[in-house]
C-alpha positions in Angstrom: -18.5 14.4 -25.0 -14.9 15.0 -24.2 -13.3 12.2 -22.1 -13.0 14.0 -18.7 -16.3 15.0 -18.8 -17.0 11.0 -19.4 -14.6 10.1 -16.3 -16.7 13.2 -14.4 -20.1 11.2 -14.9 -18.4 7.4 -14.0 -17.2 9.0 -10.6 -20.1 10.8 -10.0 -22.7 8.5 -10.6 -19.7 5.4 -8.8 -19.8 7.7 -5.6 -24.2 8.8 -5.4 -25.1 4.8 -6.0 -22.4 3.4 -3.9 -22.7 5.8 -1.0 -26.8 5.2 -1.2 -27.0 2.0 -1.7 -25.9 0.7 1.7 -27.3 3.8 3.5 -31.0 2.7 2.8 -30.6 -0.9 3.0 -28.0 -1.5 6.1 -29.5 -0.7 9.4 -25.6 -0.1 10.9 -22.1 0.4 9.5 -19.9 -2.6 8.7 -18.1 -4.1 11.7 -14.1 -3.1 10.3 -15.7 0.6 10.0 -16.8 0.6 13.5 -13.8 -0.3 14.5 -12.1 2.5 13.7 -15.0 4.3 15.0 -13.7 2.9 18.1 -10.2 3.3 17.8 -10.6 6.6 16.4 -12.5 7.8 19.8 -9.1 7.2 21.7 -6.9 7.9 19.0 -3.5 6.6 19.2 -0.5 5.8 17.4 -1.1 2.3 16.3 -3.6 -0.9 18.0 -4.5 -4.1 18.6 -5.0 -5.0 14.7 -4.0 -2.0 12.6 -1.9 1.1 12.4 -4.3 4.5 13.1 -4.3 5.8 9.8 -8.4 4.6 9.1 -8.8 5.1 12.8 -7.2 9.2 11.5 -10.0 9.1 8.7 -13.2 8.1 10.1 -12.7 10.5 13.5 -12.0 13.5 10.9 -15.5 12.4 9.3 -17.0 11.9 13.2 -16.2 15.5 13.8 -17.9 16.7 10.8 -20.5 15.0 10.8 -21.1 12.5 13.7 -23.4 9.6 14.1 -24.4 9.7 10.6 -24.3 6.2 8.7 -24.1 7.5 5.4 -20.9 9.8 5.9 -19.2 6.9 6.1 -19.9 5.2 2.9 -19.3 8.9 0.9 -15.9 8.7 2.6 -14.9 5.7 1.9 -16.1 6.1 -1.9 -14.3 9.5 -1.8 -11.4 7.3 -1.2 -12.3 5.1 -4.4 -13.2 8.0 -6.6 -10.4 9.4 -5.4 -7.9 6.6 -6.2 -9.7 6.4 -9.9 -9.1 10.3 -10.7 -5.2 9.6 -9.8 -4.8 6.0 -11.9 -6.7 8.4 -15.0 -3.9 11.1 -14.8 -1.2 8.3 -14.8 -2.1 6.5 -17.7 -2.6 9.6 -19.3 1.3 9.6 -19.9 1.6 6.2 -20.4 -0.9 6.0 -22.8 -0.3 7.0 -26.9 -4.1 7.9 -26.9 -5.4 9.8 -24.3 -8.9 8.5 -25.2 -8.2 5.0 -23.8 -7.1 6.2 -20.4 -11.0 6.4 -19.6 -11.2 2.2 -19.7 -8.1 1.9 -17.3 -10.6 3.1 -15.0 -13.8 1.2 -16.1 -12.2 -2.1 -16.8 -11.7 -2.0 -12.7 -15.8 -2.6 -12.2 -15.0 -6.2 -13.2 -13.4 -6.2 -10.5 -15.8 -6.7 -7.0 -13.0 -4.9 -4.6 -14.7 -1.4 -6.8 -17.2 -1.8 -5.9 -19.2 -4.4 -4.1 -17.0 -4.6 -1.2 -16.7 -0.6 -0.4 -19.0 -0.1 1.8 -16.7 -1.2 4.5 -14.1 1.6 4.9 -11.4 0.0 6.4 -7.3 -1.1 6.2 -7.3 -2.0 2.7 -9.7 0.7 1.0 -7.6 3.1 3.3 -4.4 2.4 1.0 -6.7 2.9 -2.1 -5.5 7.1 -2.3 -1.9 6.1 -1.2 -1.5 3.2 -3.2 -2.2 5.8 -6.4 -0.2 7.9 -4.9 2.6 6.6 -4.7 3.3 4.8 -8.4 1.9 8.2 -9.6 4.7 10.4 -7.6 7.4 7.2 -8.0 6.7 7.8 -12.1 7.2 12.1 -11.5 10.8 11.1 -9.3 11.8 8.7 -12.5 10.4 12.1 -15.4 11.3 14.7 -13.8 13.0 14.1 -10.5 12.2 17.2 -8.9 12.9 17.2 -5.2 9.4 17.7 -4.1 8.2 14.4 -6.1 10.6 12.5 -3.3 9.1 14.2 -0.8 5.2 13.7 -1.5 6.2 10.0 -2.1 7.5 9.9 1.2 4.8 11.3 2.6 2.4 8.9 1.2 4.5 5.6 1.2 4.2 6.6 5.1 0.7 7.5 5.0 0.0 4.5 2.8 2.0 1.7 5.1 0.8 3.7 8.1 -3.3 2.3 7.0 -1.3 -1.4 6.7 1.4 -2.9 6.7 1.0 -5.4 3.3 1.5 -1.7 1.5 5.3 -2.5 1.7 5.3 -5.2 -0.8 4.3 -1.6 -3.1 7.6 -0.2 -1.3 9.5 -2.9 -2.4 8.5 -3.2 -5.9 8.9 0.7 -6.4 12.4 1.0 -4.3 13.2 -2.0 -6.2 12.7 -0.5 -10.0 14.5 2.7 -8.5 17.5 0.4 -7.7 17.9 -1.1 -11.5 17.1 2.0 -12.6 20.2 4.3 -10.9 22.5 0.6 -11.5 21.4 1.0 -15.3 22.0 4.5 -15.5 25.8 4.4 -13.7 24.1 7.2 -11.4 22.8 7.7 -7.2 20.0 9.5 -7.2 20.5 11.5 -3.7 16.8 12.9 -3.6 16.1 9.4 -2.7 18.0 10.6 1.0 14.4 12.7 1.2 11.9 9.9 0.6 13.4 8.1 2.8 13.7 10.1 5.6 10.2 11.7 5.6 9.0 7.8 5.5 11.1 7.7 8.6 10.2 10.4 10.3 6.7 10.5 9.6 6.5 6.6 11.3 8.7 6.9 14.0 6.0 7.6 16.1 3.8 4.1 15.3 7.6 2.8 15.9 7.8 3.8 18.9 4.2 2.4 20.1 4.3 -0.6 18.4 7.8 -1.5 20.5 6.4 -0.5 23.5 3.3 -2.5 22.7 5.5 -5.6 22.7 4.8 -5.6 18.3 1.0 -6.3 19.3 0.2 -5.5 15.1 2.4 -7.5 14.0 1.5 -10.7 16.4 -2.2 -10.5 15.0 -0.7 -10.1 11.2 0.9 -13.5 11.4 -1.4 -15.0 13.5 -4.1 -13.9 10.4 -2.0 -16.1 8.5 -2.8 -19.6 9.9 -1.4 -21.1 12.7 -1.2 -24.1 11.1 2.2 -25.2 9.9 2.7 -27.4 8.0 4.9 -28.7 4.9 1.6 -29.3 3.2 1.0 -25.6 3.3 3.9 -24.0 1.4 2.4 -25.9 -1.8 -1.8 -25.8 -0.9 -1.6 -21.9 0.2 0.2 -20.4 -2.5 -2.1 -22.5 -4.8 -5.3 -21.6 -3.2 -3.9 -18.3 -3.8 -3.8 -18.1 -7.4 -6.9 -20.5 -7.5 -8.9 -17.2 -5.4 -7.0 -14.5 -7.8 -8.0 -16.1 -11.1 -11.3 -15.4 -9.8 -11.9 -12.6 -8.3 -10.2 -12.1 -12.0 -13.0 -13.2 -13.9 -15.0 -10.1 -15.3 -12.2 -7.8 -15.3 -10.5 -10.6 -17.8 -13.5 -10.4 -19.7 -14.0 -6.9 -19.9 -10.6 -6.7 -20.9 -10.8 -9.6 -24.1 -14.3 -7.5 -25.0 -11.9 -4.3 -25.6 -8.8 -5.8 -27.4 -9.5 -6.8 -31.0 -6.4 -9.5 -30.9 -4.3 -11.1 -27.7 -1.3 -10.5 -28.7 1.6 -10.1 -26.7 5.1 -7.9 -27.4 7.2 -7.1 -23.8 9.7 -4.9 -25.0 12.7 -5.4 -21.5 14.0 -2.3 -22.6 11.6 -0.3 -22.6 11.5 2.0 -18.9 7.6 2.5 -18.7 6.6 -1.3 -19.5 9.4 -2.4 -16.6 7.6 0.1 -14.4 4.1 -1.0 -14.4 4.9 -4.5 -15.0 6.9 -3.8 -10.8 4.6 -1.5 -9.7 1.3 -4.3 -10.6 2.4 -7.5 -10.5 5.4 -7.0 -8.7 3.5 -6.9 -5.3 0.9 -9.6 -6.4 4.1 -11.6 -7.1 6.1 -11.0 -3.3 2.7 -11.7 -1.6 2.9 -15.0 -3.4 6.3 -15.7 -2.7 5.7 -15.2 0.7 2.9 -18.0 0.6 5.3 -20.0 -0.6 8.3 -18.9 1.5 6.2 -19.2 5.0 3.2 -21.4 3.4 1.1 -18.3 4.6 -2.7 -19.0 4.0 -2.9 -15.3 1.9 -6.9 -14.0 2.9 -7.8 -12.4 -0.6 -9.7 -8.7 0.8 -6.1 -8.0 1.9 -4.9 -7.8 -2.3 -7.7 -4.9 -2.6 -5.2 -1.8 -3.6 -2.9 -4.6 -5.4 -5.0 -4.4 -8.7 -6.2 -0.8 -9.2 -3.0 -0.2 -12.0 -4.4 -3.6 -14.0 -6.6 -1.5 -15.6 -3.8 1.0 -16.7 -1.0 -2.4 -17.0 -3.9 -3.6 -19.9 -5.0 -1.1 -21.8 -0.8 -0.2 -22.5 0.4 -3.2 -23.5 -2.7 -3.5 -26.0 -3.3 -0.5 -27.0 -2.7 -1.2 -30.6 -5.6 -3.5 -31.0 -8.0 -1.3 -28.9 -10.5 -0.8 -32.1 -12.8 1.9 -31.5 -15.7 -0.3 -33.3 -15.5 -2.9 -31.3 -16.1 -1.7 -28.0 -20.7 -2.1 -27.5 -19.7 -5.5 -26.0 -17.4 -4.2 -23.7 -20.0 -0.9 -22.5 -22.4 -3.7 -22.4 -21.4 -6.0 -20.0 -19.4 -2.8 -18.0 -23.2 -1.0 -18.3 -24.6 -4.4 -16.7 -21.9 -5.0 -14.0 -22.4 -1.6 -13.1 -26.0 -1.5 -12.6 -26.3 -5.4 -11.1 -23.8 -5.1 -8.6 -25.2 -2.5 -6.0 -28.9 -4.4 -7.0 -26.9 -7.9 -5.5 -25.9 -5.5 -2.2 -29.0 -3.9 -1.7 -31.0 -7.4 -2.3 -28.3 -9.3 -0.2 -28.3 -6.2 2.9 -32.3 -5.9 2.8 -33.4 -9.6 2.9 -30.7 -10.9 5.5 -30.8 -10.4 9.0 -27.5 -12.4 9.9 -25.1 -9.6 9.1 -23.0 -7.0 10.6 -25.2 -4.0 9.0 -28.7 -6.1 10.7 -27.3 -5.4 13.9 -29.8 -3.2 16.3 -26.9 -0.9 17.3 -29.7 2.8 17.3 -31.6 0.8 19.5 -29.8 -0.3 21.7 -27.9 2.5 22.5 -31.4 4.1 23.3 -32.4 1.8 25.3 -28.9 2.2 27.5 -29.4 5.6 27.4 -32.9 5.2 28.8 -31.4 3.3 32.0 -28.5 5.8 32.6 -28.9 9.2 33.5 -25.0 9.6 33.9 -23.2 10.5 30.5 -20.6 8.0 30.6 -16.8 8.8 29.1 -15.2 5.2 28.7 -16.7 1.9 27.6 -14.6 -1.1 28.0 -15.3 -4.3 25.3 -14.8 -5.5 22.4 -14.8 -4.1 19.5 -17.7 -4.7 17.6 -20.3 -4.6 20.5 -18.3 -1.7 22.9 -17.1 0.0 19.9 -21.3 0.4 18.5 -22.0 2.1 21.8 -19.0 4.4 21.7 -20.6 5.6 18.3 -24.1 5.9 18.8 -24.4 7.0 22.6 -24.9 10.4 22.6 -22.2 11.2 25.0 -19.7 9.5 22.8 -17.7 7.4 25.4 -13.9 6.7 24.7 -13.2 2.9 23.5 -10.8 1.8 26.2 -10.2 -2.3 25.2 -10.6 -5.0 27.3 -10.6 -2.5 31.0 -12.6 -4.7 34.3 -12.6 -1.5 36.4 -12.2 2.1 35.5 -14.0 5.5 36.6 -16.8 7.2 34.8 -17.8 4.3 32.1 -19.3 1.5 30.7 -17.6 -2.1 31.2 -19.1 -3.7 28.3 -19.5 -8.3 29.2 -22.6 -9.8 26.9 -25.2 -8.7 24.7 -28.4 -8.5 24.9 -28.1 -6.6 28.3 -30.9 -7.5 30.3 -29.5 -6.4 34.4 -27.9 -4.1 34.8 -25.5 -3.4 38.2 -23.1 -0.9 39.3 -19.9 -2.2 40.9 -19.1 -0.2 43.9 -15.5 -0.5 42.9 -16.0 1.1 40.1 -17.1 4.8 40.8 -19.8 5.7 38.0 -19.2 2.6 35.8 -22.2 1.0 34.4 -21.4 -2.4 34.0 -23.4 -4.6 31.1 -24.2 -8.2 32.1 -26.1 -10.8 29.7 
């Protein structure tokens, strides 16, 4: 069997399993997906928590499939397997033996970011293809120096930044590599101006929105890192960051050890490929660690979802000469166990625990409301979870407008479960749902 056929089977199986399992086990879409759908119902150039890209993605799928939960699990997996494919294509340019490229992808099954957490489409998953494409096209700029590569690098960098601001850590790492390369070659890459211009023009509408909305998304992001300012945070939070990363990578490291016959590392500081891989993989993680040290910030583990996408390439590239085909059976066994066990565990947790967000009776509540309200509401106010669920499940698909107390022809959401319906005279055709 060819390596391309092996990759196709793996990607297809991953797509089917991780689309099917949550579709069967979950009663409701996860929180972040519902939030993105709420934002997408009333599109803007930004929202209170994040830039607009994740909302754009789910809204396009809503236009195609409507309120079919499986479609958004499929969307998430399409983002994942496309990223895997780019990793595979990229790795073939770096490795001496192209048949080893498949391991760069299979190793990622040892990181739960790329299996267990993927059913929830969110800003972290949304970054994945753009993260992969940025690294891919940055290297193509170095190798081919064609204007279209610089153009696409600018586009994908902008799309990644419009998914989540943490994408800037990859941009900084790749920018540092290009600057070092220009100093080394003593030659400025004028085509890089195209990348900068394309990036700037693409994100400009969001920057204008950000200024008009008092930088609300940036304030939200800073608040998420913790408001408890203490000198010890500059030590405790970075240490906890490292401990969590080690725990996250434990199965990835075990798979790596099973694949490699000898642990012997030689890094050639003059090798351009080696430097590029180190800066594009370790670089963003190191920058995030330094952020925690300098600011005392508490880094959420899930924020690093795209950061490890090329770690398989790094391991296989550095230890390729120690990959022994005759000793890969244990690797395949553990990979198969993880590949089968993770969806089984996900399914069990999903069906056995009714306190999860994915057990929320969103469809039933929407149906209950539709039986009580004769008019078609066009707007809905409230938090992204409760109001967002109604926006998604109601046939009229009212637009989510945040916390707005008075408006015409809409639903004002207060608390749930809805017991009493009150129509306020000041709100023409507006229904207020109170506990």
